[in-house]
C-alpha positions in Angstrom: 84.8 56.8 40.4 81.2 56.0 39.5 80.9 54.6 36.0 78.7 56.5 33.6 75.2 55.0 33.1 74.5 53.6 29.7 70.8 54.2 28.9 69.3 52.2 26.0 66.2 53.0 24.1 63.7 50.1 23.7 64.6 49.9 20.0 68.3 49.8 20.7 68.0 47.1 23.2 65.6 45.1 21.1 67.9 45.5 18.1 70.9 44.3 20.1 68.9 41.3 21.3 67.8 40.6 17.7 71.3 40.7 16.4 72.7 38.5 19.2 70.0 35.9 18.9 70.0 35.7 15.1 73.8 35.6 14.8 74.1 33.1 17.6 71.4 30.7 16.3 71.3 31.2 12.5 69.8 27.7 12.0 68.7 25.3 14.7 67.0 21.9 15.0 64.1 21.9 17.5 61.7 19.3 18.8 58.3 19.9 20.3 54.6 19.4 20.2 52.3 21.5 17.9 49.5 23.5 19.5 47.2 26.3 18.4 47.8 25.4 14.8 46.1 27.7 12.3 46.3 28.5 8.6 44.9 32.0 7.5 44.0 32.8 3.9 47.7 33.6 3.1 48.5 29.9 3.3 51.2 30.3 6.0 51.3 28.0 9.0 51.2 29.6 12.4 51.5 27.5 15.6 53.3 27.1 18.9 56.0 24.5 19.6 56.0 23.5 23.3 57.4 20.9 25.7 56.7 20.5 29.5 59.0 23.4 30.4 58.5 26.1 27.7 57.0 27.2 24.4 58.0 29.2 21.3 56.0 30.7 18.5 56.6 29.2 15.1 55.8 30.2 11.6 56.3 28.3 8.3 55.7 30.3 5.2 53.7 29.0 2.2 56.7 28.6 0.0 58.1 26.0 2.5 55.0 24.3 3.8 53.7 23.3 0.4 56.6 20.8 0.1 55.5 19.0 3.3 54.4 15.4 2.8 52.0 15.4 5.8 49.3 17.6 7.4 50.4 19.2 10.7 47.8 19.2 13.5 47.5 20.0 17.2 49.2 17.4 19.5 51.6 16.1 16.8 55.2 15.8 17.9 57.6 17.1 15.3 61.3 17.8 14.6 61.9 21.0 12.7 64.8 23.1 11.4 64.7 26.9 11.1 66.2 30.2 12.1 65.4 32.3 15.2 63.9 35.7 14.6 63.0 38.6 16.9 59.9 40.6 16.0 60.9 44.1 17.2 57.5 45.7 17.0 56.1 43.3 19.6 59.3 42.4 21.4 58.8 38.7 20.9 61.0 36.1 19.4 59.9 33.2 17.2 61.4 30.6 14.9 60.9 30.6 11.2 60.9 27.0 10.0 62.3 25.8 6.7 61.8 22.0 7.3 59.6 19.8 9.5 58.9 16.1 9.9 57.0 14.0 12.4 58.9 12.8 15.4 59.1 9.0 15.8 57.2 8.3 12.5 58.7 8.4 9.1 57.4 11.3 7.1 56.8 9.1 4.1 54.8 6.6 6.1 52.8 9.3 7.7 52.0 10.9 4.4 51.0 7.5 3.1 48.5 7.0 6.0 47.1 10.5 5.7 46.5 10.2 2.0 45.0 6.8 2.3 42.5 8.0 5.0 41.7 11.0 2.8 41.0 9.1 -0.4 39.1 6.4 1.5 36.8 9.0 3.0 36.1 10.3 -0.5 35.2 6.8 -1.7 38.0 6.2 -4.1 38.5 2.7 -2.7 34.8 1.7 -2.7 34.1 -1.6 -4.4 31.0 -0.2 -6.3 33.4 1.8 -8.5 35.6 -1.3 -9.4 35.3 -2.4 -13.1 35.5 -6.0 -14.1 38.2 -7.2 -16.5 37.5 -8.4 -20.0 37.8 -12.2 -20.4 40.1 -12.0 -23.4 41.6 -8.5 -24.0 42.7 -7.7 -27.6 45.2 -5.1 -26.5 47.0 -4.5 -23.2 48.7 -1.2 -22.3 51.5 -1.3 -19.7 52.5 1.9 -17.9 56.0 1.2 -16.6 59.7 1.9 -17.2 60.8 0.5 -20.6 64.2 -0.5 -19.4 63.4 -2.4 -16.2 62.9 -6.1 -15.6 59.2 -5.6 -15.0 58.2 -5.2 -18.6 60.3 -8.2 -19.6 58.6 -10.4 -17.0 55.1 -9.2 -18.2 56.0 -9.8 -21.9 57.4 -13.3 -21.1 54.3 -14.4 -19.2 51.9 -13.0 -21.8 53.8 -14.6 -24.7 53.8 -17.9 -22.9 50.1 -17.8 -22.2 48.7 -16.1 -25.3 51.4 -15.2 -27.8 49.5 -13.0 -30.3 47.9 -10.5 -27.9 48.9 -6.9 -28.7 51.0 -5.2 -26.1 51.6 -1.5 -25.8 54.2 0.1 -23.5 53.6 3.6 -22.2 57.2 4.5 -21.0 57.3 6.5 -17.8 59.6 7.1 -14.8 58.6 4.9 -11.9 60.5 6.8 -9.2 62.1 10.1 -8.5 61.0 13.7 -9.2 58.3 14.0 -11.9 57.5 10.2 -11.9 53.9 10.7 -10.5 53.1 13.3 -13.1 54.4 11.1 -15.9 52.3 8.1 -14.7 49.2 10.3 -14.4 49.8 11.8 -17.9 50.2 8.3 -19.4 46.9 7.1 -17.9 45.1 10.2 -19.2 46.6 9.7 -22.7 45.6 6.0 -22.8 42.1 6.8 -21.8 41.9 9.6 -24.4 43.1 7.2 -27.2 40.7 4.5 -25.9 42.2 1.7 -28.0 43.3 -0.6 -25.2 41.1 -3.0 -23.2 43.2 -3.1 -20.0 45.8 -0.8 -18.5 48.5 -2.3 -16.2 50.4 0.0 -13.9 53.6 -1.9 -13.0 56.8 -1.5 -11.0 59.2 -3.8 -9.2 59.7 -3.9 -5.5 61.4 -1.3 -3.4 61.3 0.8 -0.2 58.4 3.0 0.6 60.4 6.0 -0.7 61.0 4.2 -4.0 57.2 3.5 -4.4 56.4 7.1 -3.5 55.1 7.9 -7.1 52.5 5.2 -6.7 51.4 6.6 -3.3 50.8 10.1 -4.7 47.4 11.7 -4.9 47.7 12.6 -8.6 48.3 9.0 -9.6 45.4 7.7 -7.4 43.0 10.2 -9.0 44.2 9.4 -12.5 43.5 5.7 -11.8 40.1 6.4 -10.3 39.2 8.6 -13.3 40.1 6.0 -15.9 37.2 4.5 -17.7 39.4 1.6 -18.9 40.0 -1.2 -16.3 43.2 -0.6 -14.4 45.3 -3.4 -12.8 47.9 -2.4 -10.2 51.1 -4.5 -10.1 53.4 -2.5 -8.0 56.1 -4.0 -5.8 56.3 -7.4 -4.2 53.4 -9.4 -2.7 53.8 -7.7 0.7 53.9 -4.2 -0.7 50.7 -2.1 -0.7 50.4 1.2 -2.4 47.6 3.8 -2.8 47.5 2.7 -6.5 46.6 -0.9 -5.3 43.6 0.4 -3.3 42.4 2.6 -6.1 42.8 0.2 -9.1 40.1 -2.1 -10.2 42.3 -5.2 -9.6 45.4 -5.5 -7.5 48.0 -8.1 -8.6 50.7 -9.1 -6.0 53.5 -8.9 -8.7 53.8 -7.8 -12.3 54.0 -11.5 -13.4 50.9 -12.3 -11.5 49.1 -9.4 -13.2 49.9 -10.9 -16.6 48.5 -14.2 -15.4 45.4 -12.5 -14.1 44.5 -10.6 -17.3 45.5 -13.2 -19.9 44.1 -16.7 -20.2 46.2 -19.6 -21.5 45.6 -20.0 -25.2 46.2 -23.7 -25.3 43.6 -24.3 -22.6 41.1 -22.1 -24.5 41.7 -24.1 -27.7 41.2 -27.4 -25.8 37.9 -26.0 -24.4 36.9 -24.9 -27.9 37.5 -28.4 -29.2 35.6 -29.9 -26.4 32.7 -27.5 -27.0 32.9 -28.1 -30.8 32.6 -31.9 -30.3 29.8 -31.5 -27.8 28.0 -29.1 -30.2 28.5 -31.5 -33.1 27.1 -34.5 -31.1 24.1 -32.4 -30.0 23.4 -31.3 -33.5 23.6 -34.9 -34.9 21.3 -36.1 -32.1 18.9 -33.3 -32.8 18.8 -34.0 -36.5 18.1 -37.7 -35.8 15.3 -36.9 -33.5 13.7 -34.5 -36.1 14.0 -37.2 -38.8 12.2 -39.7 -36.5 9.5 -37.2 -35.8 9.1 -36.4 -39.5 8.6 -40.1 -40.3 6.1 -40.6 -37.5 4.1 -37.5 -38.7 4.2 -38.6 -42.3 2.6 -41.9 -41.3 -0.2 -40.1 -39.6 -0.9 -37.8 -42.6 -4.2 -38.5 -44.4 -4.7 -38.2 -48.2 -6.0 -34.8 -49.2 -8.7 -36.3 -51.4 -10.1 -38.3 -48.5 -10.0 -35.3 -46.3 -11.9 -33.2 -48.9 -14.6 -35.9 -49.2 -14.9 -36.0 -45.4 -15.2 -32.3 -45.3 -17.9 -32.4 -48.0 -20.0 -34.8 -46.0 -19.5 -32.7 -42.9 -20.5 -29.6 -44.9 -23.8 -31.3 -46.1 -24.7 -32.4 -42.6 -24.0 -28.9 -41.2 -26.0 -27.3 -44.0 -29.0 -29.6 -43.3 -28.8 -28.8 -39.6 -28.6 -25.1 -40.4 -31.7 -25.2 -42.7 -33.8 -27.2 -40.2 -32.8 -24.8 -37.4 -33.6 -21.8 -39.5 -37.1 -23.1 -40.4 -37.8 -23.9 -36.7 -36.6 -20.5 -35.7 -38.8 -18.9 -38.4 -41.9 -20.8 -37.3 -41.3 -19.8 -33.7 -41.0 -16.2 -34.7 -44.2 -16.4 -36.7 -46.1 -17.8 -33.7 -44.7 -15.2 -31.5 -45.7 -12.5 -34.0 -49.3 -13.8 -34.0 -49.5 -13.7 -30.2 -48.1 -10.3 -30.1 -50.5 -9.1 -32.8 -53.5 -10.3 -30.8 -52.2 -8.7 -27.7 -51.6 -5.5 -29.6 -55.1 -5.6 -31.1 -56.5 -5.7 -27.6 -54.4 -2.7 -26.7 -55.3 -0.8 -29.8 -55.9 3.0 -29.2 -59.2 2.9 -31.1 -60.6 0.1 -28.9 -59.3 1.9 -25.8 -60.8 5.2 -27.0 -64.2 3.5 -27.5 -64.2 1.9 -24.1 -63.1 5.1 -22.4 -65.9 7.1 -24.3 -68.5 4.7 -22.9 -67.0 5.0 -19.4 -66.9 8.8 -19.8 -70.6 9.0 -20.7 -71.5 6.8 -17.7 -69.5 8.9 -15.3 -70.9 12.1 -16.8 -74.4 10.9 -16.1 -73.5 9.8 -12.6 -71.8 13.2 -12.0 -74.8 15.2 -13.2 -77.2 13.2 -11.0 -74.9 13.8 -8.0 -74.7 17.5 -8.8 -78.5 17.8 -9.0 -78.9 16.0 -5.8 -76.4 18.1 -4.1 -78.0 21.3 -5.4 -81.4 20.3 -4.3 -80.1 19.4 -0.9 -78.2 22.7 -0.5 -81.3 24.7 -1.7 -83.5 23.1 0.9 -80.9 23.8 3.6 -80.6 27.4 2.4 -84.4 27.9 2.5 -84.5 26.5 6.0 -81.6 28.7 7.2 -83.2 31.8 5.5 -86.5 31.2 7.3 -84.7 30.8 10.6 -82.6 33.9 9.9 -85.7 35.9 8.9 -87.4 35.0 12.1 -84.5 36.4 14.0 -84.0 39.5 11.9 -84.6 43.0 13.4 -86.5 44.0 10.3 -89.1 41.3 11.1 -89.5 42.8 14.6 -90.0 46.2 12.9 -92.7 44.7 10.6 -94.7 43.9 13.7 -94.9 47.6 14.6 -91.8 48.2 16.7 -89.4 51.0 16.0 -85.8 52.0 16.9 -85.1 55.5 18.4 -81.7 57.3 18.3 -80.9 60.6 19.9 -79.6 63.3 17.7 -77.1 64.4 16.8 -75.0 61.5 18.2 -77.4 58.7 17.1 -77.2 57.1 20.5 -79.7 54.3 20.9 -82.4 55.4 23.2 -83.3 52.8 25.9 -84.4 55.2 28.7 -86.3 58.4 28.6 -83.6 59.9 30.8 -81.3 59.8 27.8 -83.2 62.6 25.9 -84.6 66.0 26.9 -87.8 67.8 26.0 -87.3 69.6 22.7 -84.4 67.4 21.5 -84.7 65.8 18.1 -84.6 62.0 17.7 -84.6 59.7 14.7 -87.3 57.0 14.8 -86.7 54.0 12.5 -89.7 51.8 11.4 -90.0 48.9 9.1 -90.3 51.1 6.0 -88.2 54.2 6.7 -87.2 56.6 9.4 -88.6 59.9 10.9 -87.1 62.9 12.6 -89.2 63.8 15.7 -89.0 66.3 18.5 -89.6 65.4 22.1 -92.6 67.3 23.4 -93.2 65.4 26.6 -91.7 62.4 28.5 -93.4 59.8 30.6 -92.1 57.0 32.7 -93.8 54.6 35.1 -97.2 56.4 34.6 -95.7 59.8 35.4 -95.8 62.6 32.8 -93.6 65.6 32.2 -90.7 64.2 34.1 
């Protein structure tokens, strides 16, 4: 008997696979390498986990990935925990991650290195932002736990070196949840009050996890934003935290921090005594020198009466020299005035006008003679030219009995009898007038009536 065929729809088959996978693997740990990592505007992480033989799509929602202590990136090997899920609309399966950590590197150490690189790139560790510590602070604020051994060590060292310095404790948690926020809040409050000269951020030694609050970004930025100098005294000498790099001064231990910021009072008092003695000796020596100079100057002083007499003599001598000089100067000015007067007399406008009038008369006479001579010469030339012109004038020819004949009506000059006809009128011009005549006969070369 042939068994009856069981036909599934795509939805039924996919649903069965989804139920089987999700019930068989509710939560699994998985290791792989991240690739195709992307973060859309929703804030969720989407990437692929792969190894040499296979790959699986992975997603980590924003509510879970915001608790990560490191930044995932392509090529990073990770270990993750999540639940398998089948996305029925596309028929693909994926893993929804709840937790993830780097493989082979502690998550805390990786987060430390990533935050250190990020803040260094922003310049929070640059030396140009480091403030110098005051030589003798009047008040020191310590941000630390009020019950630990750290504050007792700091107080012990400060009381030993300078007993009467004011010390304020800002009590905070130094590890655990909320410690970083309390430390940052205490730093902000101390800067707002602005009544301390130095802030010391202190904690005893511990593991990297114990020092996590001092490796947080919020504490680093609070230290960097502080306008009061900050000394970091976190952990032992070999421990380094983000707070150490951001602070203005790093002390290897809390006790060393107290020694760095507080000088020894006894040594200062000894230096003050030495300076007081040196100043006193210098003042005594200076006074003695001034006394000796005063005595020497008093010996060189001259009696005022003698000085007045000397000045009177000098005044009389100077007055005599001034008088003689003035008289000489006045005589020189008079001589110069006389010379200038004579020169001015020779250059008087009246004298110059007289001389110019004489010269004008002479030149007028010369000019008239030249004009008369020129007129006479021109007159003679004119008469000669007129006589020559008169001799060549046609009127003179007419005076000798000649005439000029023109044929009418065109007034053409008649030079040949052939130009006129018998009976034609002609104009005959003589020396004193003209006549209109009519041709009666013509004759040429002895022949008549031609």
